[in-house]
C-alpha positions as CSV (number, residue, x, y, z in Angstrom):
1,M,-21.7,12.6,46.9
2,D,-19.5,14.0,49.9
3,K,-16.4,15.9,47.5
4,L,-17.1,17.4,43.8
5,D,-16.8,15.1,40.7
6,R,-13.9,18.1,39.6
7,P,-12.4,21.1,40.6
8,R,-14.9,23.8,40.3
9,L,-15.6,27.1,40.5
10,Y,-17.8,28.4,43.5
11,V,-21.2,30.6,42.2
12,D,-24.2,32.1,44.6
13,F,-27.2,31.4,42.4
14,N,-28.8,33.6,44.3
15,E,-26.5,36.2,42.6
16,M,-28.9,36.2,38.7
17,L,-28.7,38.8,36.4
18,E,-30.7,36.6,34.2
19,P,-32.7,33.5,34.0
20,D,-29.2,31.5,33.5
21,L,-26.6,34.2,34.1
22,Y,-24.5,34.9,36.9
23,L,-22.5,36.5,38.6
24,L,-18.4,34.6,39.0
25,A,-15.7,36.5,40.1
26,R,-14.6,40.0,41.3
27,D,-11.3,40.0,39.8
28,D,-9.2,38.0,36.7
29,E,-8.7,34.7,38.8
30,K,-10.6,32.9,41.7
31,V,-9.9,29.9,43.2
32,D,-11.2,26.5,42.6
33,S,-12.6,24.0,44.7
34,S,-9.3,22.2,44.6
35,G,-6.9,25.3,45.5
36,A,-6.2,26.0,42.4
37,V,-5.9,29.7,41.4
38,V,-8.1,30.0,37.8
39,S,-7.2,32.5,34.9
40,L,-10.8,33.7,34.1
41,S,-11.2,35.0,30.2
42,E,-14.1,35.6,27.5
43,G,-15.8,31.9,26.7
44,M,-14.1,29.5,29.2
45,R,-16.4,27.1,29.4
46,V,-16.1,26.2,33.5
47,Y,-17.5,23.8,36.2
48,V,-19.7,25.6,38.8
49,Y,-20.8,24.8,42.5
50,E,-23.0,26.0,45.3
51,P,-23.6,24.2,48.6
52,E,-26.9,22.5,49.3
53,G,-26.4,22.2,52.7
54,E,-26.3,17.8,53.7
55,D,-28.7,15.0,53.2
56,D,-29.8,12.7,55.8
57,N,-26.6,11.0,56.0
58,G,-25.2,14.6,56.4
59,I,-23.3,14.2,53.3
60,P,-22.7,17.3,51.9
61,R,-25.2,18.0,48.8
62,Y,-24.3,20.3,46.4
63,L,-26.2,22.4,42.9
64,L,-23.6,22.1,39.8
65,A,-23.7,23.4,36.5
66,T,-21.4,24.2,33.6
67,G,-21.4,27.1,32.0
68,I,-19.3,29.9,29.9
69,V,-17.3,33.0,31.0
70,E,-19.3,36.2,29.7
71,K,-17.1,39.7,30.8
72,N,-19.9,41.3,33.0
73,T,-21.9,44.5,31.5
74,A,-24.7,45.0,33.8
75,T,-24.7,48.1,35.3
76,Y,-27.4,47.5,38.2
77,A,-25.7,49.4,41.1
78,W,-25.2,45.8,43.2
79,V,-22.7,44.6,40.6
80,V,-20.4,47.1,40.0
81,G,-17.3,46.2,41.1
82,V,-18.1,42.4,39.0
83,R,-15.9,42.1,36.5
84,W,-16.8,37.9,35.4
85,C,-20.3,36.4,34.9
86,C,-21.1,32.7,33.9
87,R,-23.9,32.1,31.3
88,I,-24.6,28.3,32.2
89,D,-25.4,26.1,29.6
90,R,-26.3,22.8,31.5
91,W,-27.1,21.7,34.7
92,E,-26.6,19.1,36.4
93,S,-27.7,16.0,38.8
94,E,-25.4,14.6,41.5
95,E,-28.1,11.5,41.5
96,D,-27.5,10.7,37.8
97,G,-24.2,11.0,38.2
98,A,-22.3,14.6,37.3
99,G,-22.8,15.4,33.8
100,A,-26.3,14.4,33.4
101,M,-29.0,16.8,32.8
102,R,-30.9,18.4,35.5
103,T,-34.8,19.0,34.5
């Protein structure tokens, strides 16, 4: 996959609060992979990604998932100022086509 299957929001999957909860945004808006500004709100379904490097042919690879936007309620010092999180409810696999469950 050399480009994303649809516009997606960038998430750093290393910024995990719980096994399925990741930091998403400091502000109420976030620019997606197509350049569009997305207004975030509680309960909103989002498609997210993180670049994963390149395959042997130099084609970019991505970690893909879908989830639900949640207001950040964590009080850890390192997350103060983050307004929105994403609770992942589905991991996707590029090999099986976007939308397939990652096992």
